[in-house]
N, C-alpha and C positions, 0 to 999 in steps of 0.2 A: 727558616721560618716556615711553620706549617700553614701554608696559604689557604688550605681548605677551611681552617678554623678562624682565620684572621680576616677581619673586615677592613673598613676604610681607616685611613690615618685621621686621627681626630686632634692631635696636638703635637707640637715639636718645640723644644727649648734647648738652649745652649748655654754653657757656663765654663768658666776658666778658673783654675787654681794655679798659683805659682808653685814651683818647686821650692825646696827649702834645705838649707844646710845647718845642722846643729853642731856647734863647736864644743860645748860641754853641757852637762846636765846632772841633776840628782833626782832621785825618786824618794818622796817622803815615806817613812816607815809605816807599816800597818795600813796599807791602802787596800789590801785584798778584800776586806769586808765592806768597803765603801761602795755606793752606787757608781756605775761607770762614769757618770758626769763629774764625780768628785775625784776620780782616779787620774793619774797623769804624772808629769814630771815638771820640775822647774828647770830653767836652763837659759841658754843664749844662742842666737843664731841669726840667720838672715834669709829672706825670701828672694828668689831670683826670677827674672822675667821670662824664663823658659819654664814650662810646666806641662799641664794636661788640660786640653780643651775637650769637653764632653758634650755630645749632642744626643738627646733622647727623643725618640719617635714613639708616640703612643697610638695604638690601634684598638679599634673596637674588636671584641672577641667574645666567644661563648665560654672560654676556659682561660683563666689567667696564666700567663707565662712570660718568659723573657729570654733574650739572647744578648751576649756581650761580645763586642768586636774591639780589638786593640790594633790600631794602625792597619785596619782593613782585613785582619785575620780573626776568624771566630775563635773565642777562647772558652775553655771549659774548666779553667782553674783560677779564675779571677775572684778569689775568695772574698776580698773586702767589698768589691763591687756587687757580688751576689748578695752579700749581707744587706747592703744598702737598698737594693731593689726589693728584696723580700720584705724589708721593714716597711717600705712605702706601699707595697701591695696589701699589707695587713690592714691599712686604714683607707684603702681605695673604696669608693662607694659602689663600684660595680667591677666586673672582670675587665682587665686590660691585658693586652700583649705589649710588652715594652722592648724596644730595640735600642740598645746602648752602644754608642760608638765613641771610644776613647781615642783621641788623637794625642799621642804621647811624644813629646819632643825632648824628654830627658831619659838617659839610660836608667833602666829599672834594676834595683838592687845595689846601687852604688852610693847610697847615703844622700840622695837628693830629694827625699820625701815623696816618692812616686805613689806609694799606697795612700798616704794622706791626701795628696792632690787628686787622686782618682776618686776617693770617697767624697771629698768636699765638692768637687765640680759636679759629680753625679748627683749628690743630694740637692744641690742648688737647682740643677736642671730638672730633676724629678719634681721638686716642690713647685716649680713654675709650670711644668707641662701638665701635671695632675691637679693643678690649682689646689694644693694641699692646705694652703693658708698659714703655713709656718712663716715666722719672720726669719731674718738672716741668721740670727743667733741660734734659734731652734733647729734650723736645717743643718747648721754646722755641728750641733750637738749630736745629731744622728751619725754624722761622719766620724766624730770622735768616738762614739760608742762602737762603731764598726771596727775601728783600729784596736780598741781595747779588747773587744770580743775575739778578734782574729790574732791578737798578740803581735801586731805588726808595727806598733808605734805607741808613744805615750804623750808626746807634746807637739807633734808635727801639725795637727789640725788647727790648734789654737794659734800657732805661729803663722801658718799660711792664711788663716782667717784674718789676722792682723796685718800681715805684710811688713816690709821694711826690715831694718836692723833692730832686733828686739831682745829684751830680757823677759823671760817668763818668771814672774815673781811669785805666782801662786799656782799650784797644780790644779788641773781639772779642765773640763771642756770650756769652750767659749760661753760666757755668761756666768761661769763658776770660777774658773781660774782667772789670773790677772796677768796682763802684759804691759810692759813699759817700753814704748818705742823710742829709739834714739835717733835724733836727726843725723842724717848722713848726706854729705854733699852729693848731688846728682851726678857729679863727674866720676864717681867711683865705679870701677868695673870688678866683677867677680871673674877670676880665671880659675878654671876647674879642669883637672886631668883625671879622668876615670880610667882606672887600670884593671880592677877586678871587683866582682861583687862580694858582699858578705850578707848572709841571711840574717836580717834583723831579729827574726823570731828566735833563732837559736842563741843569738848574742844576749837578748833580753832575758831568756830563760836561764842561761848558764852562768852569766857573769854579773848579775845585779848586785850581789854583795860587794864585789870588787869595785863597782862603779860608785856605789853610795859612799858618801863622805868626802869624795874628791871635789865635787862641784860647788859645795855650799860657800866656801870662802871666796871662790872665784866670782860667784854671783854678787857677793857683797862688794868686792873690789871693782867690778865692772859697773855696778850701780853708781859708784862714786866717780869713777874716771870717765865713763861713757866714751871710751876711746876704742876705735876699731883696731889700732895697733896692739893695745893691751888685750883685746878680745882674741886676736890671732896668737899672741904669745901664750895666753892661758889655755887656749884650745890646743895648742901644740903640746903643752905640759900634760894636759888631760889625756890626749891621744898617746903620748909617750908612756904614761903610767900604765896604760892598757896594752902596750906593746904594738900599737897600730902604726907607729912611725918607722918600723923595721920593714924588711922584705922589699917589695916593689916600690913602696912609698919613700924609702930612704934616699934613693938617688935624686928624685925630683925635689924633695925638700932641701937637700944639700945644694943642689944647683941654684935654687932660689936664694938660699941663705948667702952664698958667695957673692950674689948681686945685691945684697942688703935688703932682701925681701922676706918678711916673715910669712910662714904658711903653716897649715895643719892638715889633718885628715878628717874628712866628713864622717859623721856618725850615722849609719855604719856602712862603710864601704872602703875598698882600697882606692880612695879618691883624694888626691891632694888638691887643696884649694887655697887661694889667697884673695884678698880684696885690696885693690890698689887704685891710685888716682890714674886718670886717663894717660898722663905722660909716662907712667910706669908700665902700662899694659903691654906694649910691644916688647919691652925687656923681659917681662914675665913670660910671655908666650915663647920667646926665643929660648929661654932657659928650659922650657918643658918639651920642646918639639922633638928632642932626640929619644924620648922615652916611650914612644908608641902610645897606645890607648886612644881614648876619645877626648879631644881637647875642646872645651867650651869656653867662649868668651861672651859674657852677658852683663846686663844691667841689674841693679837691685830693684825688685818690684816693691814699690812703696804703698800700693793700694790694697793688696790682699785679694782673696777669691771674690769673684763677682759673676752675676748673670750677664750674658752678652746680648 
């Protein structure tokens, strides 16, 4: 921070967004010419109670500017967060210096919705700190726009906005797209094994034609069954079609299967996940412990992103 240009702190705000796992999705054709709020994906997934908490400090200044910190380390390539801050600075009524602090408790790049969670928690915090006057939906639309602009996601923001176990039945940003939440027993646990990252941007750029067409019938089936077990089976089939169940994910998936536990791969990462009742959690963890990586045991976040 250039302290010679920055005056006193005038506001602070904090917000949280859950992480999210997408099991399968489809992207409507011919969305490239639509406004960003109408672009996105349909699909199904679930929000987890580990995510990103973002604190925003606003200072008086003579020249607008900002800095972004991730887990205490200053970042110079947080593209999505930069986009969100610059968008808010456009309609600020005077110059501000903004210090953004992301507290990230999910691995980045492993299919756990970190870029969407960063954008969403940041937008909520900035809206509050700058007294921008946006409602919850409008602030979330800025986060969705950031993901579309940076090509880092299509449906993560609306899913994290809603929370819970969800089916995204209409593509687009919050307020435009549509989400159907499925009741899930609070007893359920998400068991997640993060093995290696996949760059979502390259996957979305290079394999969109392959992805399209697989997820539509799955959405119809899940809308009828509303079953977490069916969701896991269909997610596995989706990931298998894309070749994601091979390599490092193959062993953990097989280990769970031999114990009668369905699992799949988070989109997009070499990340094996399952959702099980409390009494199956220990068995799931034991099946995965031999494979290394980062093992996460967490709850489903039913609330969605919020100001703290």
